[in-house]
VOKEMAR-106465 format. One record per residue (C-alpha): residue number from 1; x, y, z. Coordinates in Angstrom, 3 decimals, padded with zeros to 6 digits, always signed. Layout:
(site NUM,(X,Y,Z))
...
This chain:
(site 1,(+072.063,+177.268,-047.325))
(site 2,(+074.258,+178.389,-050.176))
(site 3,(+073.060,+181.297,-052.306))
(site 4,(+071.819,+180.502,-055.794))
(site 5,(+073.031,+182.702,-058.643))
(site 6,(+070.665,+185.644,-059.081))
(site 7,(+068.864,+185.119,-055.769))
(site 8,(+071.115,+187.286,-053.587))
(site 9,(+069.590,+190.751,-054.300))
(site 10,(+066.147,+189.586,-053.150))
(site 11,(+067.640,+187.821,-050.121))
(site 12,(+069.324,+191.069,-049.042))
(site 13,(+066.636,+193.596,-049.935))
(site 14,(+063.730,+191.481,-048.612))
(site 15,(+065.289,+189.178,-046.030))
(site 16,(+063.498,+185.963,-045.123))
(site 17,(+062.498,+186.177,-041.417))
(site 18,(+063.458,+182.504,-041.091))
(site 19,(+067.127,+183.269,-041.774))
(site 20,(+069.000,+183.879,-038.530))
(site 21,(+072.587,+183.708,-039.695))
(site 22,(+074.281,+185.262,-042.729))
(site 23,(+077.859,+184.315,-043.653))
(site 24,(+079.675,+186.508,-046.171))
(site 25,(+083.045,+185.003,-047.007))
(site 26,(+085.651,+184.875,-049.747))
(site 27,(+088.698,+186.828,-050.896))
(site 28,(+086.792,+190.071,-051.560))
(site 29,(+086.199,+191.183,-047.968))
(site 30,(+085.280,+194.714,-049.057))
(site 31,(+082.603,+193.172,-051.256))
(site 32,(+081.366,+191.068,-048.344))
(site 33,(+081.053,+194.159,-046.163))
(site 34,(+079.181,+195.994,-048.914))
(site 35,(+076.681,+193.132,-049.193))
(site 36,(+076.304,+193.042,-045.417))
(site 37,(+075.644,+196.785,-045.459))
(site 38,(+072.925,+196.222,-048.062))
(site 39,(+071.423,+193.576,-045.791))
(site 40,(+071.318,+196.021,-042.875))
(site 41,(+069.123,+198.296,-045.002))
(site 42,(+066.930,+195.356,-045.948))
(site 43,(+066.519,+194.562,-042.255))
(site 44,(+064.903,+197.952,-041.759))
(site 45,(+068.099,+200.018,-041.461))
(site 46,(+069.125,+197.876,-038.518))
(site 47,(+071.760,+199.172,-036.135))
(site 48,(+075.033,+197.225,-036.209))
(site 49,(+076.035,+195.669,-032.892))
(site 50,(+079.647,+194.497,-033.270))
(site 51,(+080.881,+191.297,-031.601))
(site 52,(+084.419,+189.975,-031.986))
(site 53,(+084.893,+186.418,-033.173))
(site 54,(+087.259,+185.739,-030.284))
(site 55,(+084.508,+186.689,-027.824))
(site 56,(+082.186,+184.122,-029.414))
(site 57,(+084.923,+181.482,-029.169))
(site 58,(+085.369,+182.213,-025.454))
(site 59,(+081.627,+182.063,-024.741))
(site 60,(+079.682,+180.341,-027.571))
(site 61,(+076.325,+180.684,-025.783))
(site 62,(+076.684,+184.484,-025.696))
(site 63,(+075.931,+184.806,-029.418))
(site 64,(+072.508,+183.181,-029.105))
(site 65,(+071.817,+185.184,-025.934))
(site 66,(+072.708,+188.460,-027.655))
(site 67,(+070.655,+187.632,-030.749))
(site 68,(+067.692,+186.654,-028.572))
(site 69,(+067.745,+189.808,-026.463))
(site 70,(+065.241,+192.600,-027.060))
(site 71,(+066.665,+195.932,-028.213))
(site 72,(+066.780,+198.451,-025.362))
(site 73,(+065.506,+201.232,-027.617))
(site 74,(+062.958,+199.239,-029.579))
(site 75,(+064.640,+199.614,-032.967))
(site 76,(+065.948,+196.976,-035.335))
(site 77,(+069.484,+195.754,-034.815))
(site 78,(+071.798,+193.096,-036.235))
(site 79,(+074.715,+191.311,-034.590))
(site 80,(+077.851,+191.859,-036.695))
(site 81,(+080.724,+189.408,-036.122))
(site 82,(+084.108,+190.362,-037.571))
(site 83,(+086.633,+188.900,-038.007))
(site 84,(+084.915,+185.525,-038.210))
(site 85,(+086.166,+181.999,-038.809))
(site 86,(+085.767,+178.464,-037.530))
(site 87,(+086.201,+179.731,-033.976))
(site 88,(+082.563,+180.942,-034.001))
(site 89,(+081.085,+177.663,-035.321))
(site 90,(+079.955,+176.471,-031.871))
(site 91,(+078.335,+179.826,-031.191))
(site 92,(+076.518,+179.794,-034.545))
(site 93,(+075.285,+176.248,-033.920))
(site 94,(+073.852,+177.375,-030.567))
(site 95,(+072.215,+180.340,-032.323))
(site 96,(+070.571,+178.123,-034.939))
(site 97,(+069.331,+175.716,-032.255))
(site 98,(+067.930,+178.462,-030.002))
(site 99,(+064.117,+178.557,-029.560))
(site 100,(+063.853,+182.243,-030.523))
(site 101,(+065.890,+184.956,-032.208))
(site 102,(+065.195,+188.698,-032.208))
(site 103,(+068.226,+189.893,-034.210))
(site 104,(+069.896,+188.450,-037.286))
(site 105,(+073.590,+187.621,-037.022))
(site 106,(+075.959,+188.665,-039.819))
(site 107,(+079.490,+187.262,-040.016))
(site 108,(+082.268,+188.627,-042.234))
(site 109,(+084.951,+186.073,-043.012))
(site 110,(+087.779,+185.965,-045.492))
(site 111,(+088.612,+182.879,-047.534))
(site 112,(+087.386,+179.668,-045.903))
(site 113,(+088.456,+176.140,-046.798))
(site 114,(+085.827,+173.734,-048.114))
(site 115,(+086.389,+171.743,-044.948))
(site 116,(+085.568,+174.767,-042.741))
(site 117,(+083.127,+173.805,-039.989))
(site 118,(+081.548,+177.270,-040.121))
(site 119,(+081.043,+177.104,-043.889))
(site 120,(+079.582,+173.592,-043.758))
(site 121,(+077.147,+174.651,-041.036))
(site 122,(+076.021,+177.801,-042.893))
(site 123,(+075.553,+176.010,-046.205))
(site 124,(+073.645,+173.080,-044.731))
(site 125,(+071.254,+174.741,-042.287))
(site 126,(+067.906,+176.104,-043.597))
(site 127,(+068.072,+179.070,-041.195))
(site 128,(+071.459,+180.213,-042.462))
(site 129,(+072.636,+181.773,-045.715))
(site 130,(+076.199,+181.687,-047.064))
(site 131,(+077.609,+183.714,-049.947))
(site 132,(+081.143,+183.815,-051.342))
(site 133,(+082.521,+187.109,-052.683))
(site 134,(+085.209,+187.041,-055.353))
(site 135,(+087.352,+190.046,-056.258))
(site 136,(+085.677,+191.496,-059.376))
(site 137,(+087.742,+191.809,-062.529))
(site 138,(+087.402,+193.258,-066.021))
(site 139,(+083.898,+194.292,-066.983))
(site 140,(+082.477,+193.186,-063.647))
(site 141,(+084.836,+195.562,-061.861))
(site 142,(+083.987,+198.418,-064.239))
(site 143,(+080.273,+197.761,-063.727))
(site 144,(+080.763,+197.812,-059.955))
(site 145,(+082.369,+201.270,-060.148))
(site 146,(+079.453,+202.512,-062.252))
(site 147,(+076.942,+201.105,-059.744))
(site 148,(+078.797,+202.616,-056.775))
(site 149,(+078.855,+205.953,-058.560))
(site 150,(+075.101,+205.775,-059.118))
(site 151,(+074.586,+205.297,-055.371))
(site 152,(+076.365,+208.624,-054.839))
(site 153,(+074.444,+210.399,-057.591))
(site 154,(+077.224,+210.185,-060.175))
(site 155,(+077.036,+209.051,-063.783))
(site 156,(+080.369,+207.295,-064.392))
(site 157,(+081.604,+206.483,-067.893))
(site 158,(+083.392,+203.145,-068.542))
(site 159,(+086.774,+204.886,-069.025))
(site 160,(+086.522,+206.725,-065.718))
(site 161,(+085.233,+203.571,-064.012))
(site 162,(+088.381,+201.717,-065.108))
(site 163,(+090.569,+204.559,-063.880))
(site 164,(+088.932,+204.604,-060.448))
(site 165,(+089.109,+200.807,-060.176))
(site 166,(+092.840,+200.852,-060.937))
(site 167,(+093.542,+203.660,-058.463))
(site 168,(+091.912,+201.773,-055.553))
(site 169,(+093.057,+198.270,-056.567))
(site 170,(+089.431,+197.173,-056.864))
(site 171,(+088.676,+197.860,-053.184))
(site 172,(+084.984,+198.786,-052.901))
(site 173,(+085.370,+200.595,-049.585))
(site 174,(+088.105,+202.883,-050.912))
(site 175,(+086.246,+203.393,-054.210))
(site 176,(+083.136,+204.445,-052.304))
(site 177,(+085.202,+207.019,-050.371))
(site 178,(+086.601,+208.398,-053.613))
(site 179,(+083.166,+208.612,-055.237))
(site 180,(+081.675,+210.259,-052.148))
(site 181,(+084.407,+212.902,-052.414))
(site 182,(+083.607,+213.506,-056.094))
(site 183,(+079.878,+213.704,-055.340))
(site 184,(+080.411,+216.256,-052.595))
(site 185,(+082.535,+218.405,-054.896))
(site 186,(+079.966,+218.223,-057.717))
(site 187,(+077.019,+218.649,-055.311))
(site 188,(+075.550,+215.399,-056.609))
(site 189,(+073.123,+213.030,-054.919))
(site 190,(+070.532,+210.474,-055.964))
(site 191,(+067.924,+213.167,-056.604))
(site 192,(+070.377,+215.471,-058.430))
(site 193,(+072.732,+213.206,-060.407))
(site 194,(+075.805,+214.667,-062.109))
(site 195,(+078.250,+213.431,-064.724))
(site 196,(+081.659,+212.574,-063.268))
(site 197,(+084.041,+214.328,-065.616))
(site 198,(+087.777,+213.673,-066.103))
(site 199,(+088.630,+217.139,-064.804))
(site 200,(+087.129,+216.358,-061.390))
(site 201,(+089.017,+213.061,-061.201))
(site 202,(+092.233,+214.857,-062.231))
(site 203,(+091.684,+217.410,-059.477))
(site 204,(+090.621,+215.141,-056.625))
(site 205,(+091.351,+211.558,-057.623))
(site 206,(+093.584,+209.256,-055.634))
(site 207,(+095.680,+208.588,-058.744))
(site 208,(+096.490,+212.236,-059.418))
(site 209,(+097.307,+214.851,-056.788))
(site 210,(+097.090,+212.310,-053.980))
(site 211,(+099.645,+210.111,-055.694))
(site 212,(+102.486,+212.341,-054.482))
(site 213,(+100.982,+212.410,-050.999))
(site 214,(+100.631,+208.625,-050.925))
(site 215,(+104.259,+208.283,-051.954))
(site 216,(+105.443,+209.318,-048.491))
(site 217,(+103.396,+206.633,-046.775))
(site 218,(+104.416,+204.002,-049.311))
(site 219,(+108.104,+204.761,-048.771))
(site 220,(+107.659,+204.501,-045.009))
(site 221,(+105.726,+201.229,-045.217))
(site 222,(+108.364,+199.800,-047.559))
(site 223,(+111.201,+200.807,-045.216))
(site 224,(+112.934,+202.944,-047.848))
(site 225,(+114.507,+205.317,-045.348))
(site 226,(+116.830,+207.313,-047.646))
(site 227,(+114.113,+208.027,-050.220))
(site 228,(+111.655,+208.891,-047.435))
(site 229,(+114.018,+211.440,-045.892))
(site 230,(+114.555,+213.036,-049.309))
(site 231,(+110.792,+213.370,-049.857))
(site 232,(+110.256,+214.799,-046.372))
(site 233,(+112.948,+217.393,-047.059))
(site 234,(+111.062,+218.486,-050.172))
(site 235,(+107.912,+219.377,-048.239))
(site 236,(+107.499,+223.162,-048.147))
(site 237,(+108.452,+224.621,-044.765))
(site 238,(+105.412,+225.678,-042.779))
(site 239,(+103.043,+223.862,-045.126))
(site 240,(+099.917,+221.976,-044.088))
(site 241,(+100.451,+218.682,-045.930))
(site 242,(+100.328,+216.488,-042.820))
(site 243,(+096.595,+215.734,-042.817))
(site 244,(+096.376,+215.018,-046.594))
(site 245,(+099.407,+212.724,-046.299))
(site 246,(+097.858,+210.892,-043.355))
(site 247,(+094.560,+210.440,-045.182))
(site 248,(+096.368,+209.123,-048.262))
(site 249,(+098.209,+206.689,-045.975))
(site 250,(+094.898,+205.617,-044.439))
(site 251,(+093.577,+204.749,-047.900))
(site 252,(+096.612,+202.562,-048.518))
(site 253,(+096.168,+200.845,-045.156))
(site 254,(+092.486,+200.282,-045.865))
(site 255,(+093.394,+198.579,-049.132))
(site 256,(+096.094,+196.420,-047.486))
(site 257,(+094.109,+195.337,-044.410))
(site 258,(+091.917,+192.602,-045.960))
(site 259,(+094.876,+191.232,-047.940))
(site 260,(+097.037,+191.008,-044.813))
(site 261,(+094.168,+189.326,-042.973))
(site 262,(+094.061,+186.608,-045.627))
(site 263,(+097.788,+186.001,-045.211))
(site 264,(+097.447,+185.831,-041.430))
(site 265,(+094.879,+183.052,-041.963))
(site 266,(+097.452,+180.998,-043.855))
(site 267,(+097.269,+182.085,-047.509))
(site 268,(+100.552,+182.645,-049.346))
(site 269,(+101.507,+186.119,-050.532))
(site 270,(+101.819,+184.964,-054.139))
(site 271,(+098.346,+183.383,-054.007))
(site 272,(+096.814,+186.587,-052.679))
(site 273,(+098.552,+188.619,-055.368))
(site 274,(+097.347,+186.251,-058.088))
(site 275,(+093.764,+186.460,-056.831))
(site 276,(+093.833,+190.251,-057.214))
(site 277,(+094.268,+189.888,-060.984))
(site 278,(+093.626,+193.056,-062.947))
(site 279,(+092.019,+194.709,-059.917))
(site 280,(+095.519,+195.731,-058.864))
(site 281,(+097.179,+198.438,-060.953))
(site 282,(+100.276,+196.915,-062.568))
(site 283,(+102.558,+199.708,-061.354))
(site 284,(+101.651,+198.915,-057.750))
(site 285,(+102.098,+195.143,-057.862))
(site 286,(+105.751,+195.029,-056.767))
(site 287,(+105.139,+197.523,-053.959))
(site 288,(+102.035,+195.729,-052.653))
(site 289,(+103.794,+192.362,-052.708))
(site 290,(+106.656,+193.851,-050.683))
(site 291,(+104.270,+195.407,-048.151))
(site 292,(+102.317,+192.175,-047.718))
(site 293,(+105.583,+190.346,-047.033))
(site 294,(+106.625,+192.995,-044.502))
(site 295,(+103.549,+193.808,-042.453))
(site 296,(+101.545,+191.162,-040.515))
(site 297,(+097.880,+192.031,-040.005))
(site 298,(+098.269,+192.881,-036.304))
(site 299,(+101.182,+195.286,-036.917))
(site 300,(+099.300,+196.930,-039.777))
(site 301,(+096.308,+197.455,-037.479))
(site 302,(+098.620,+199.121,-034.951))
(site 303,(+099.942,+201.450,-037.671))
(site 304,(+096.378,+202.349,-038.699))
(site 305,(+095.527,+203.188,-035.104))
(site 306,(+098.563,+205.453,-034.757))
(site 307,(+097.843,+207.229,-038.038))
(site 308,(+094.265,+207.974,-036.953))
(site 309,(+095.465,+209.169,-033.538))
(site 310,(+098.013,+211.541,-035.075))
(site 311,(+095.418,+213.000,-037.423))
(site 312,(+093.127,+213.722,-034.471))
(site 313,(+095.985,+215.327,-032.526))
(site 314,(+096.895,+217.604,-035.429))
(site 315,(+093.298,+218.679,-035.982))
(site 316,(+092.338,+219.173,-032.333))
(site 317,(+095.303,+220.996,-030.860))
(site 318,(+098.367,+223.020,-031.904))
(site 319,(+101.137,+220.719,-033.069))
(site 320,(+104.218,+220.946,-035.249))
(site 321,(+102.526,+219.103,-038.110))
(site 322,(+105.573,+218.327,-040.212))
(site 323,(+107.737,+217.276,-037.279))
(site 324,(+105.037,+214.933,-035.973))
(site 325,(+104.400,+213.525,-039.436))
(site 326,(+108.099,+213.007,-040.109))
(site 327,(+108.662,+211.335,-036.752))
(site 328,(+105.821,+208.882,-037.343))
(site 329,(+106.857,+208.035,-040.933))
(site 330,(+110.487,+207.495,-039.959))
(site 331,(+109.342,+205.233,-037.124))
(site 332,(+107.256,+203.234,-039.608))
(site 333,(+110.248,+202.858,-041.939))
(site 334,(+112.402,+201.578,-039.070))
(site 335,(+109.691,+199.110,-038.064))
(site 336,(+109.411,+197.912,-041.661))
(site 337,(+113.133,+197.242,-041.823))
(site 338,(+113.041,+195.354,-038.521))
(site 339,(+110.145,+193.255,-039.804))
(site 340,(+111.973,+191.930,-042.876))
């Protein structure tokens, strides 16, 4: 069934035992994941058991079998399917027709057409729940930043909420990372809330000191080789900027990933950009449009994997940080130019 306005909080915090399948879809995939995370808590802090959509397509009966199996350790668990689309419809139908179900199934999908077989099934069946997540804008986006801050023990003013929203292009996952960083610095939590002041955001925010660090990754992703080499040359010799640069790059990749996934499912770049609205900082619009036109979802995922691997290598064993960083960024720039 389709969620009714205002009914979602109760459905997530106190889930109906009769609901076996939850479909979170729509352009705001970060929002869908946040709602699914809230549902996990409502299901008794259930453990997430990840299943790939392609695996369900290959063996539709496996989804019902997995959901019907008893947990080996006796705790609550939920089957998490991502990425999800019409390829899992047969598996979901088998799940809904099964005589018993021990674990709820949660699917995270991007934008689905009205003719989607998965969407039609989830909206029509009484044992399924479907909810569409739109990218928040304006006051809704500001309110979301305030609510996320409260979860981390931070009191966030409207002005700072707008600043954070612009710096992360409205991405809830990235915003939560930023707010967790602020909370750690201020020693804030739900039992000891603190005001998030502009000075802390100036010091640690992704739109301040990290902006210069993110510039290196942006130049590499955009294939701007000459400018990238100039910026690399400006790094102080013997410095330790590699890990901060890599983490700034990871934040950019995290923001791009759901947008690239939408394009890989057939949406046009201009349509995706339009749907972002004011959630995307105006200074970044041209860059983001260029990156979305350059990097397919699968290549972006490969870049993310390599960035994470390099960070682990730098942190776990002696390595010429700047040389390794420069080599990887130059390789990214070359790949970007080949991809256009």
